[in-house]
C-alpha positions as CSV (number, residue, x, y, z in Angstrom):
1,F,0.0,0.0,-0.1
2,L,0.9,3.9,-0.2
3,P,1.3,5.6,2.8
4,T,-1.2,8.4,1.7
5,P,-3.8,9.0,4.5
6,V,-7.6,8.1,3.8
7,P,-9.8,10.4,5.1
8,R,-11.8,9.8,8.0
9,A,-15.6,10.7,6.3
10,T,-14.3,7.8,3.2
11,I,-13.7,5.0,6.0
12,E,-17.0,6.3,7.4
13,R,-19.0,6.0,4.0
14,I,-17.2,2.6,3.2
15,L,-18.5,0.9,6.7
16,A,-21.9,2.9,6.5
17,V,-22.5,1.0,3.0
18,A,-20.9,-2.5,4.2
19,S,-23.5,-1.8,7.3
20,R,-26.3,-2.6,4.8
21,A,-25.3,-6.3,4.5
22,P,-27.9,-9.2,5.2
23,S,-27.9,-10.7,7.9
24,G,-30.3,-13.6,10.1
25,T,-33.3,-10.9,11.6
26,N,-31.4,-7.8,10.9
27,T,-28.9,-9.0,13.8
28,Q,-26.1,-7.0,12.2
29,P,-23.4,-9.4,14.2
30,W,-20.6,-7.0,13.4
31,K,-18.1,-4.5,15.5
32,V,-15.2,-2.7,13.6
33,Y,-12.3,-1.0,15.2
34,V,-10.5,1.5,13.0
35,L,-6.6,2.7,13.4
36,T,-4.7,4.9,12.0
37,G,-1.8,7.0,12.8
38,E,-0.4,5.9,16.2
39,R,-2.7,3.6,17.2
40,L,-2.2,1.4,14.3
41,V,1.5,2.3,14.4
42,S,1.8,1.0,18.4
43,L,-0.7,-2.0,17.9
44,S,2.0,-2.5,14.5
45,K,5.1,-2.6,16.7
46,K,3.5,-5.3,19.4
47,L,2.8,-7.9,16.8
48,V,5.8,-7.4,15.0
49,A,7.9,-7.9,18.1
50,A,5.8,-11.0,19.4
51,Y,5.9,-12.2,16.1
52,D,10.1,-12.0,15.7
53,D,10.1,-13.4,19.4
54,P,9.9,-17.3,18.9
55,E,9.3,-18.2,22.6
56,E,6.8,-15.1,23.0
57,S,4.9,-16.4,19.3
58,A,5.0,-19.5,20.6
59,R,2.8,-18.1,23.7
60,H,-0.3,-16.9,21.1
61,S,-2.6,-19.1,18.9
62,E,-6.3,-18.7,17.1
63,E,-9.1,-19.0,19.4
64,Y,-11.3,-20.6,16.4
65,P,-10.3,-23.0,13.4
66,Y,-9.8,-20.7,10.5
67,Y,-8.4,-23.3,8.1
68,P,-8.9,-27.1,8.5
69,T,-6.5,-29.5,10.5
70,E,-6.3,-31.8,7.9
71,W,-5.6,-30.6,4.1
72,V,-6.4,-32.4,1.1
73,S,-7.0,-31.8,-2.5
74,P,-8.3,-29.7,-4.0
75,Y,-7.3,-27.2,-0.8
76,I,-4.0,-28.1,-0.3
77,D,-3.5,-27.7,-4.4
78,R,-4.9,-24.1,-4.1
79,R,-3.4,-22.9,-1.2
80,R,0.5,-24.3,-2.2
81,K,-0.4,-22.7,-5.5
82,V,-1.6,-19.1,-4.4
83,G,1.8,-19.3,-1.5
84,W,4.6,-20.2,-4.4
85,D,3.2,-18.2,-7.2
86,L,3.2,-14.9,-4.6
87,Y,7.3,-16.1,-3.4
88,G,7.8,-16.7,-7.0
89,L,7.0,-13.1,-7.9
90,L,9.1,-11.9,-4.7
91,G,11.9,-13.8,-5.8
92,I,11.7,-16.4,-2.5
93,G,13.2,-19.7,-2.9
94,K,11.5,-22.6,-1.3
95,T,14.2,-22.9,1.4
96,D,14.6,-19.6,1.9
97,K,12.7,-19.2,5.3
98,A,14.1,-16.0,6.5
99,R,12.6,-14.3,3.9
100,M,9.1,-16.2,4.1
101,H,9.3,-15.0,7.8
102,A,10.0,-11.9,6.4
103,Q,7.4,-11.7,4.2
104,H,4.7,-13.0,6.7
105,R,5.5,-10.5,8.9
106,R,4.6,-7.7,6.4
107,N,0.9,-8.7,7.8
108,Y,1.8,-6.7,11.3
109,E,3.3,-4.1,9.0
110,F,-0.7,-3.6,7.6
111,F,1.7,-3.8,4.5
112,G,2.4,-0.1,4.8
113,A,-1.3,0.6,4.5
114,P,-2.7,3.9,6.7
115,V,-5.7,2.3,7.9
116,G,-5.9,-1.2,10.0
117,L,-9.7,-2.5,10.5
118,M,-10.2,-4.9,13.2
119,F,-13.5,-6.7,13.2
120,T,-14.6,-8.7,16.5
121,I,-18.1,-10.4,17.1
122,D,-20.0,-11.2,20.4
123,R,-19.3,-14.3,21.9
124,I,-22.8,-15.5,22.1
125,L,-23.1,-15.4,18.4
126,R,-23.5,-18.2,16.4
127,Q,-22.1,-20.0,12.8
128,G,-25.0,-17.9,11.0
129,S,-23.7,-14.9,12.4
130,W,-20.0,-15.7,11.0
131,L,-21.8,-15.9,7.8
132,D,-23.5,-12.8,7.9
133,Y,-20.5,-11.4,9.2
134,G,-18.6,-12.4,6.0
135,M,-20.8,-10.8,3.5
136,F,-20.1,-7.7,5.8
137,I,-16.6,-7.9,5.3
138,E,-16.8,-8.4,1.6
139,G,-19.1,-5.6,1.3
140,V,-16.4,-3.5,3.1
141,M,-13.8,-4.3,0.2
142,V,-16.5,-3.6,-2.4
143,A,-17.3,-0.4,-1.0
144,A,-13.6,0.4,-0.5
145,R,-13.1,-0.6,-4.6
146,A,-15.6,2.1,-5.4
147,H,-13.9,5.0,-3.5
148,G,-10.5,3.5,-5.6
149,L,-9.2,2.1,-2.7
150,D,-7.8,-1.7,-2.1
151,T,-7.8,-3.9,0.9
152,C,-6.5,-7.0,2.2
153,P,-8.4,-9.2,5.1
154,Q,-6.2,-11.0,7.0
155,A,-6.4,-13.7,9.1
156,A,-2.5,-13.7,10.3
157,F,-3.8,-11.9,13.2
158,T,-5.9,-14.5,14.7
159,P,-3.4,-16.2,16.5
160,F,-2.4,-12.7,18.5
161,H,-5.8,-12.1,19.5
162,R,-5.1,-10.9,23.0
163,I,-2.5,-8.6,21.8
164,V,-5.1,-6.9,19.4
165,T,-8.2,-7.2,21.6
166,E,-6.3,-5.7,24.3
167,A,-5.3,-2.8,21.8
168,I,-8.3,-1.9,20.7
169,G,-10.0,-2.0,24.2
170,A,-12.5,-4.9,23.2
171,P,-14.2,-6.2,26.0
172,A,-13.8,-10.1,26.8
173,S,-17.4,-10.6,25.3
174,E,-16.0,-9.7,22.1
175,Q,-13.6,-12.1,19.8
176,L,-11.5,-11.3,17.0
177,V,-13.2,-12.2,13.9
178,C,-9.9,-10.9,11.5
179,G,-8.2,-7.7,10.3
180,M,-7.8,-5.7,7.5
181,S,-5.4,-3.6,5.5
182,L,-6.9,-0.5,3.6
183,G,-5.4,2.1,1.6
184,W,-4.1,3.1,-1.8
185,A,-2.5,0.0,-3.8
186,D,0.9,0.6,-4.9
187,A,1.0,0.3,-8.4
188,S,4.7,-0.5,-8.1
189,A,4.9,-3.4,-5.9
190,I,5.4,-6.9,-8.3
191,E,3.0,-9.0,-5.4
192,N,0.1,-6.3,-6.4
193,T,0.4,-7.8,-10.1
194,L,-0.6,-11.1,-9.0
195,V,-3.9,-12.4,-10.1
196,T,-5.0,-16.1,-8.2
197,E,-6.8,-18.6,-10.3
198,R,-10.8,-19.3,-10.3
199,E,-12.1,-22.2,-10.2
200,P,-14.6,-22.5,-13.5
201,V,-18.4,-22.4,-13.0
202,T,-18.6,-26.0,-14.3
203,G,-16.1,-27.2,-11.5
204,F,-17.9,-25.5,-8.9
205,A,-22.1,-25.6,-10.0
206,R,-24.6,-28.1,-10.9
207,F,-27.2,-26.8,-12.6
208,L,-30.0,-29.5,-11.9
209,D,-33.1,-29.3,-15.1
């Protein structure tokens, strides 16, 4: 991302549009913490320090399983391909653990974006509300594009949920869903040229007459 600031009014408009996302019985399960300036820098420093310290990092883990405990085809194939496609663009080899670590660290630097969003949900809510939440998050992403902005939704923050929730002042009744970087894409960054593959409609849809 470019470091160019995003006006608060623009962020508010994006969130207002996304809030029109449907949710079961209009429960609207989303809560958003918007970080900019020093608050964003401070959280980033804490996350990077925890990630770079093996002992500290080992003390943190996800509260919910985002990924499967057992990877099978075709999901593992797609996961590997997008990873190596990105690393290929960046010139990171399969044995270059140090550069892999540094690249993943960029998540905790919000990829240089001027805005960080943290999404939480009330712990009392269930799976249906999480499905609704996904539509809201996509709404944020689509609305951002309408303003010429780009986003990167990130599950990488979830292992460090205790650091995040403390930094944003979220109560214990809220659970971290994920984070997101928001800003203007840096057109000169080679990673922004990556176009991920998609399964054709014929591969995942069945038309029943």
